[in-house]
C-alpha positions in Angstrom: -6.9 19.2 -1.4 -8.6 20.1 -4.7 -11.6 18.3 -6.0 -10.5 15.3 -8.1 -13.1 16.2 -10.7 -10.8 19.1 -11.7 -9.0 16.6 -13.9 -12.2 16.2 -16.0 -12.8 19.9 -16.1 -9.3 20.5 -17.3 -9.7 17.7 -20.0 -13.0 19.2 -21.1 -11.4 22.6 -21.4 -8.6 21.2 -23.5 -6.0 21.8 -20.9 -4.2 18.5 -21.2 -1.1 19.7 -19.5 -3.0 20.8 -16.4 -5.2 17.6 -16.4 -2.1 15.4 -16.5 -0.4 17.3 -13.6 -3.7 17.2 -11.5 -4.0 13.5 -12.1 -0.4 12.9 -11.1 -0.8 15.1 -8.0 -4.0 13.3 -7.0 -2.4 9.9 -7.4 0.7 10.9 -5.4 -1.4 12.5 -2.6 -3.5 9.3 -2.5 -0.4 7.1 -2.1 1.0 9.5 0.5 -2.3 9.5 2.4 -2.4 5.6 2.4 1.3 5.4 3.5 0.7 7.9 6.4 -2.5 6.1 7.5 -0.6 2.8 7.7 2.3 4.3 9.4 0.0 5.9 12.0 -1.6 2.6 12.9 -3.8 1.6 10.0 -6.2 4.5 9.6 -9.9 4.2 10.4 -12.9 2.2 9.2 -14.2 5.4 7.5 -10.9 5.8 5.8 -11.0 2.2 4.6 -14.4 2.9 3.1 -13.9 6.4 1.6 -10.4 5.9 0.2 -11.5 3.3 -2.3 -14.4 5.5 -3.4 -12.1 8.4 -4.1 -9.7 6.1 -6.0 -12.6 5.0 -8.2 -13.6 8.6 -9.0 -10.0 9.5 -9.7 -9.6 6.6 -12.2 -13.0 6.0 -13.6 -13.8 9.7 -14.5 -10.9 10.0 -16.8 -11.5 6.5 -18.2 -15.0 7.5 -19.1 -13.7 10.6 -20.7 -11.3 8.5 -22.8 -14.2 6.2 -23.8 -16.2 9.2 -24.8 -13.3 10.3 -27.1 -13.1 6.7 -28.5 -9.7 6.1 -27.1 -10.9 3.1 -25.1 -14.0 1.0 -25.9 -17.0 1.9 -23.8 -17.8 -1.7 -23.1 -14.5 -2.2 -21.3 -15.1 0.9 -19.1 -18.6 -0.3 -18.3 -17.2 -3.7 -17.3 -14.7 -2.0 -15.0 -17.5 0.2 -13.6 -19.6 -2.9 -12.9 -16.7 -4.5 -11.1 -16.1 -1.4 -9.0 -19.8 -1.2 -8.0 -19.8 -4.9 -7.1 -16.7 -4.5 -4.9 -18.0 -1.3 -3.3 -21.2 -3.1 -2.4 -19.2 -6.0 -0.9 -17.0 -3.5 1.1 -20.1 -1.7 2.4 -21.1 -5.0 4.1 -17.7 -5.5 5.7 -17.3 -4.3 9.3 -13.7 -3.2 8.6 -14.5 -1.5 5.3 -13.0 -4.5 3.4 -9.3 -3.8 3.1 -7.9 -3.8 -0.4 -6.1 -7.0 -1.6 -2.7 -6.9 -3.1 -4.1 -7.6 -6.5 -6.6 -4.8 -6.0 -3.8 -2.4 -5.2 -1.8 -3.6 -8.2 -4.8 -3.1 -10.4 -5.1 0.5 -9.2 -1.4 1.2 -9.8 -1.6 -0.3 -13.3 -4.7 1.6 -14.1 -3.2 4.8 -12.9 0.0 4.3 -14.9 -2.1 3.5 -18.0 -4.1 6.7 -17.5 -1.0 8.9 -17.1 0.3 7.4 -20.4 -3.0 7.7 -22.2 -3.4 11.3 -21.1 0.2 12.3 -21.9 -0.1 15.7 -23.6 0.5 15.6 -27.4 2.8 18.6 -27.3 5.2 17.0 -24.7 8.1 15.6 -26.7 6.2 15.8 -30.1 9.4 16.7 -31.9 11.4 13.7 -30.7 12.1 11.2 -33.4 12.0 13.6 -36.3 9.5 13.9 -39.2 7.5 10.9 -40.0 8.2 9.1 -36.7 5.7 7.9 -34.2 6.9 10.5 -31.7 7.0 10.2 -27.9 3.4 11.1 -27.3 2.1 8.5 -29.7 4.4 5.8 -28.3 3.3 6.6 -24.7 -0.4 6.6 -25.7 0.1 3.2 -27.3 1.9 1.9 -24.2 -1.0 3.2 -22.0 -3.5 1.5 -24.3 -1.8 -1.8 -23.9 -1.3 -1.4 -20.1 -5.1 -0.8 -19.8 -5.9 -4.4 -20.8 -3.9 -6.2 -18.2 -5.3 -3.7 -15.6 -8.8 -4.7 -16.7 -7.9 -8.4 -16.4 -6.4 -7.8 -13.0 -9.5 -5.9 -11.9 -11.8 -8.8 -12.9 -9.5 -11.4 -11.3 -9.2 -9.4 -8.1 -13.0 -9.1 -8.0 -13.2 -12.9 -8.0 -10.8 -12.9 -5.1 -12.9 -10.5 -3.1 -16.0 -12.5 -3.7 -14.3 -15.7 -2.5 -13.6 -14.0 0.8 -17.4 -13.7 1.5 
């Protein structure tokens, strides 16, 4: 599997098409890996500890890039990063690796969907709607922006749920 930082390298190089496909591929491979691990008997403690870390890199790196481009406010990304560090610390103290809650999984899916929409390349469907219209990319970017906020709220509420398990 390729390094998940390739998404950031593609974004930095201006290759938005490649970055989008790499992000999609990383998300799909992560979902398939989790499904296969559960089907094979639940995976390992190492998998339970490492998989959430790779998920965080996959999602937080492009979110930080979007904040650097002023697409999302930096304070929101820092709040999300603080949440992820808190939960990672909690998981490190759990013997089982601290399995993900349903709200935590929903948060990841919502964040991933928001990212795919926010990173939708501007030249994909730009001519839809005719002159003067918002266009497909602008509509998808706006939808991704608005999906980010419920994902942040879900992230914070799931953190409260994790901390109550202590």
